[in-house]
N, C-alpha and C positions, 0 to 999 in steps of 0.2 A: 504494498499499499501507499501509494508515494501523498505527503503533503502537500496539500493545497496552499498554497499563499491563500488568507482571505483579504479583501482589499478592506482597509476600513470604510464603515458606514459614514457617510455624512448625515448625520444628527444636528437637529439643532440644540445650540450649547446653547443653556439659559444665563450663562456666564459672561456671555460676550457679549456686549454692548451692541444694541441696534444700531445699523450702520443705515441711516436714511437715502434711498436712489437721490441722480442728480434731480430729477425735478423737483422732489421734496425739497432739496438743498437749499436752491434758487429760487423761493418763492417771493416774489416782489408785495409788498403790501403798501397799497395805494388807497386811502377812503375808508379804512377797516375792511376790506376783504384784501382778500391772499387774492396772486394770480400767479401763474405756472409761469416761469421764467422763459420758458422754450416756447412762449407764442408772442406773436407778431403784436405791435403794440395797438394797432387797427384792431386786432382781434380780442385781444388783452383786454383793453380798456370795456369790450362790452361784457363780462364779467362782473363789473360794477351796477350794482341795481339802480335802474335809473337811466342807465349809457346805452343806446341804442346803437345801430351800426351810423344811422347816419349823425348823431352827436361824436362818436370815436372818429367819425372821416373830419365830420368840423375843426373837433382838437386837434387832431394829426396837419389839419391845410393851415389852419388859423397860429398855430405855436409854430410851426412847421418841422415838424417832425417825420420823420421816414416812416413810413406806415412798415416799410417790412423788418425794422430793426427790430431787435428781441426787446423783450420788458426786461431780462435782466440788465442787460448792457445800459439801461437811464440811470444815470448819475443821481445824487440826493438834490441836485441843482432842479431838473426836470421834472421829479416827480411834486415837489414842491409846487411849481408852475403849473405843472395837470391840477392838482388838488386846491389850489388857488383860483385857478380857470374853472373846474368845476363848483366850488362852491358861489364863484357869479358870472356868468358864464356870458362870453358876448358874442352872443348869437341872436338868429332872428326871433323873433317871437311865434311864430307857424312850428318851431320845433321844441319850445319849450312843454316841461309836460303838466305844467300847473297855470291855465293861464287866465288871465282875470277872476285868482279868487274871488269867494264869497265874501271871505270877513277883510281881506286888506283891497281888493279891485284890482291887485298888482297881477302882473304878469311873473315867474319864476320858475327856475327849472330846479327839481328835489329830487338827491340821490339818496342812495341810504338807507337808511333808519328815519329820517324825515320823511320819506316818501311812505315808509310803512304806516308812520303816525296819521298823516295827513288823510289816508285811504283810510284808516280805523276809524278816525274821524267821521269821516265823511260816511261812511257807512251806518256807526249811532246815530248822526245830524237825521240821514234819512229815514231810519228808524223807528227816530224817535217824534216824526211828523206826520209819520204812517203815507210816506208816498207809496208809488204802486212797487216804484221798485224797493225801497224799503223792506216794506210787506214780503217782498219774493226771497231778501235776503236770510230775513226772520223767520222763514219757514222754509228755510233749506231749497229752495225749485233756481231752476236759473233764470237769470235776470234780463237776459239781452236776449229771449224774441226766441230761444232755442227749443224744439220740440220736446215735448215729457213723456209722450205715451209710452214709448221704448227706449227711453234713455233716464238718468239722474233718480235710479230706483235704488241707490248704495242704503244700507243700512234699514233694506225695509222688505218683508219679508214677500216673497211673491211666489204666486204655482199654487199647489193645493195644500191643502193645513191637513193636519191630521186629528183625529177627535180624539179627546183623550178618552182612551179603556175604561168603561164600568166594571169597578168591581167582581168579582164570579166566587159565587158562593156556595 
């Protein structure tokens, strides 16, 4: 009988520290949003809530940034310039996501958690004044005219219901 050399098994050693991948190492944080460093600036900026493709294009054109440049190649100055631009963008009014606000009457562009808060307050206001949209929100039905006959049946029992069986004596 010959002895065969056993190959050491590649097991996960719990004592070895976790090594993040290159993508995780090169995360860039802009406006409380982690953006993978391997993305282009044009694509990466759309990861920020409230920044669409058209806004991302406007940022690249107005700030004269190369769209094909990687996010990880941005220096701190460029990141600050992007954040300042998004806090008070100089873009046409039709591109803004909050035009003629009910409370202030001004047009503004919201990003991140500010956008979430305003949306939540708007829905609460509609529910409070019992508008059609508010009632649809509160009952969990579609708000924008979608059909309800065959969709929007989550968390509802549909189909044949079994009657509870009577005890046999």
